[in-house]
C-alpha positions as CSV (number, residue, x, y, z in Angstrom):
1,X,52.3,-69.3,4.8
2,X,54.0,-66.3,3.2
3,X,53.9,-67.8,-0.3
4,X,53.1,-64.4,-1.8
5,X,56.2,-62.9,-0.1
6,X,58.4,-65.8,-1.3
7,X,57.2,-65.2,-4.8
8,X,58.7,-61.7,-4.8
9,X,62.0,-61.0,-6.5
10,X,64.9,-61.7,-4.0
11,X,66.0,-58.1,-3.9
12,X,62.5,-56.9,-2.9
13,X,62.4,-59.6,-0.2
14,X,65.7,-58.4,1.1
15,X,64.5,-54.8,1.2
16,X,61.4,-55.7,3.3
17,X,63.4,-58.0,5.7
18,X,66.1,-55.4,6.1
19,X,63.5,-52.7,6.8
20,X,61.9,-54.9,9.4
21,X,65.2,-55.8,11.0
22,X,66.2,-52.2,11.3
23,X,62.9,-51.1,12.8
24,X,62.6,-54.0,15.3
25,X,66.3,-53.5,16.3
26,X,65.9,-49.8,17.0
27,X,62.6,-50.2,18.9
28,X,61.1,-52.8,21.2
29,X,58.5,-55.0,19.5
30,X,55.5,-53.0,20.9
31,X,56.8,-49.7,19.6
32,X,58.0,-50.9,16.2
33,X,55.9,-49.3,13.5
34,X,54.6,-51.3,10.5
35,X,54.2,-47.9,8.8
36,X,57.9,-47.2,9.2
37,X,58.8,-50.7,8.0
38,X,56.7,-50.3,4.8
39,X,58.2,-46.8,4.2
40,X,61.8,-48.1,4.7
41,X,61.0,-51.0,2.3
42,X,59.4,-48.7,-0.3
43,X,56.1,-50.5,-0.3
44,X,52.6,-49.7,1.0
45,X,51.4,-50.8,4.4
46,X,48.6,-52.7,2.6
47,X,51.2,-54.6,0.6
48,X,53.1,-55.4,3.8
49,X,50.0,-56.8,5.4
50,X,49.2,-58.7,2.3
51,X,52.5,-60.6,2.6
52,X,52.3,-60.8,6.4
53,X,48.8,-60.6,8.0
54,X,50.1,-58.7,11.0
55,X,53.2,-57.5,12.9
56,X,53.6,-60.7,14.8
57,X,53.6,-62.8,11.7
58,X,56.3,-60.6,10.2
59,X,58.4,-60.7,13.4
60,X,58.3,-64.5,13.6
61,X,59.2,-64.9,9.9
62,X,62.2,-62.5,10.4
63,X,63.4,-64.5,13.4
64,X,63.2,-67.8,11.4
65,X,65.0,-66.3,8.4
66,X,67.8,-64.9,10.5
67,X,68.3,-68.3,12.2
68,X,68.3,-70.0,8.8
69,X,70.9,-67.4,7.6
70,X,73.2,-68.2,10.5
71,X,72.9,-72.0,9.8
72,X,73.7,-71.5,6.1
73,X,76.7,-69.4,7.0
74,X,78.2,-72.3,9.0
75,X,80.3,-75.0,7.2
76,X,78.4,-78.1,8.1
77,X,81.1,-80.4,6.8
78,X,83.6,-78.8,9.0
79,X,81.2,-78.9,12.0
80,X,80.7,-82.6,11.6
81,X,84.4,-83.1,11.8
82,X,84.8,-81.4,15.1
83,X,84.6,-83.6,18.2
84,X,86.1,-81.3,20.8
85,X,83.4,-79.4,22.7
86,X,85.3,-76.2,23.1
87,X,86.6,-76.2,19.5
88,X,83.0,-76.6,18.3
89,X,81.9,-73.6,20.4
90,X,84.8,-71.5,19.3
91,X,84.1,-72.1,15.6
92,X,80.4,-71.5,15.9
93,X,80.8,-68.3,18.0
94,X,83.5,-66.8,15.9
95,X,81.5,-67.4,12.7
96,X,78.4,-65.9,14.2
97,X,80.3,-62.9,15.4
98,X,81.7,-62.3,11.9
99,X,78.2,-62.3,10.6
100,X,77.0,-59.9,13.3
101,X,79.8,-57.5,12.5
102,X,78.6,-57.4,8.8
103,X,75.0,-56.8,9.8
104,X,75.0,-54.0,12.5
105,X,71.2,-54.2,13.2
106,X,71.3,-57.9,13.7
107,X,73.0,-57.8,17.1
108,X,70.5,-55.2,18.4
109,X,67.6,-57.3,17.1
110,X,68.9,-60.4,18.8
111,X,69.3,-58.7,22.1
112,X,65.8,-57.3,22.0
113,X,64.5,-60.6,20.9
114,X,66.1,-62.6,23.7
115,X,66.2,-60.0,26.5
116,X,63.7,-57.3,25.8
117,X,60.8,-58.7,23.9
118,X,57.6,-57.5,25.6
119,X,53.9,-57.8,25.3
120,X,52.2,-60.5,23.4
121,X,55.4,-61.6,21.7
122,X,57.4,-62.4,24.9
123,X,55.9,-65.9,25.7
124,X,56.2,-66.9,22.0
125,X,59.8,-65.9,21.8
126,X,60.6,-67.7,25.1
127,X,59.2,-70.9,23.8
128,X,61.0,-70.5,20.5
129,X,64.3,-69.8,22.3
130,X,64.0,-73.0,24.4
131,X,63.0,-75.1,21.5
132,X,65.8,-73.8,19.2
133,X,68.4,-74.4,21.9
134,X,67.3,-78.0,22.2
135,X,67.4,-78.5,18.5
136,X,70.7,-76.8,18.0
137,X,72.3,-78.8,20.8
138,X,71.1,-82.1,19.3
139,X,72.2,-81.1,15.8
140,X,75.7,-79.7,16.5
141,X,76.9,-81.4,19.7
142,X,75.7,-85.0,19.0
143,X,79.2,-86.1,18.0
144,X,81.1,-84.5,20.8
145,X,83.8,-86.7,22.4
146,X,82.5,-87.0,26.0
147,X,85.5,-89.0,27.1
148,X,87.4,-85.8,27.5
149,X,85.1,-84.6,30.3
150,X,85.7,-85.3,33.9
151,X,83.4,-87.9,35.6
152,X,80.1,-86.3,36.5
153,X,80.5,-83.3,34.1
154,X,78.1,-83.2,31.2
155,X,78.6,-81.1,28.0
156,X,75.1,-79.7,28.2
157,X,75.8,-78.5,31.7
158,X,78.8,-76.6,30.6
159,X,76.9,-75.1,27.7
160,X,74.2,-73.9,30.1
161,X,76.9,-72.3,32.3
162,X,78.2,-70.3,29.3
163,X,74.7,-69.2,28.5
164,X,74.1,-68.1,32.1
165,X,77.4,-66.1,32.0
166,X,76.4,-64.5,28.7
167,X,73.0,-63.6,30.0
168,X,74.5,-62.1,33.1
169,X,77.0,-60.1,31.2
170,X,74.3,-58.6,28.8
171,X,71.9,-57.9,31.7
172,X,74.7,-56.1,33.6
173,X,75.5,-54.0,30.5
174,X,71.8,-53.1,30.2
175,X,71.4,-52.2,33.8
176,X,74.5,-49.9,33.6
177,X,73.1,-48.2,30.5
178,X,76.1,-49.2,28.4
179,X,75.9,-49.9,24.7
180,X,76.5,-53.5,23.7
181,X,80.1,-54.2,22.7
182,X,80.5,-57.4,20.8
183,X,84.3,-57.3,21.0
184,X,84.3,-56.9,24.7
185,X,81.8,-59.8,25.1
186,X,84.1,-62.0,23.0
187,X,87.0,-61.2,25.2
188,X,84.9,-62.1,28.3
189,X,83.7,-65.3,26.6
190,X,87.3,-66.6,26.0
191,X,88.0,-66.0,29.7
192,X,84.9,-68.0,30.7
193,X,85.8,-70.7,28.2
194,X,89.3,-71.1,29.7
195,X,87.9,-71.3,33.2
196,X,85.2,-73.9,32.2
197,X,87.7,-76.0,30.3
198,X,89.7,-76.5,33.5
199,X,86.5,-77.3,35.3
200,X,85.1,-79.7,32.7
201,X,88.0,-81.4,31.0
202,X,90.3,-84.1,32.3
203,X,93.8,-82.8,32.9
204,X,95.3,-84.3,29.8
205,X,92.8,-82.3,27.6
206,X,93.1,-78.9,29.3
């Protein structure tokens, strides 16, 4: 799939993906316009549909490319050397935040993808999110030193708690009509991390 698109020069691929990222970030999936994406990319709508048979195919391709970009950005050798659960989280989150700051539309897109995807794309994205989380946990947290955790506390349980807190924070911001503030969320995250470290780790590792 998408062989014709991958055969394009890299710069043209970037223009199309950046155009799609901007359009999907600024509008929910249903309202995003393939006409606007094509115009932003400087190609015809027919060419866009030649590369991607429909809007859903383009959206899914973009999601996967962004995930791959984040993974390429991480230093896998460094990750494999980290055995502390919270140190692993801190490295991954700070690296992802640095990437989000360089790509202003990426944060908006991610929020819409995880929290505001509607219509026919919603069930697909829900399944993708669950599957990706399982894969990422197995890939990055397999070498975590579990001996630091208190009896009865599992690393995955703590990760889920952090996800719940993040979801709640973003939902609250949306309900209040406030623009998403990455720096504020990072400050909140470090508070949550410190609280959960005390809950999860044995005293000598706190």
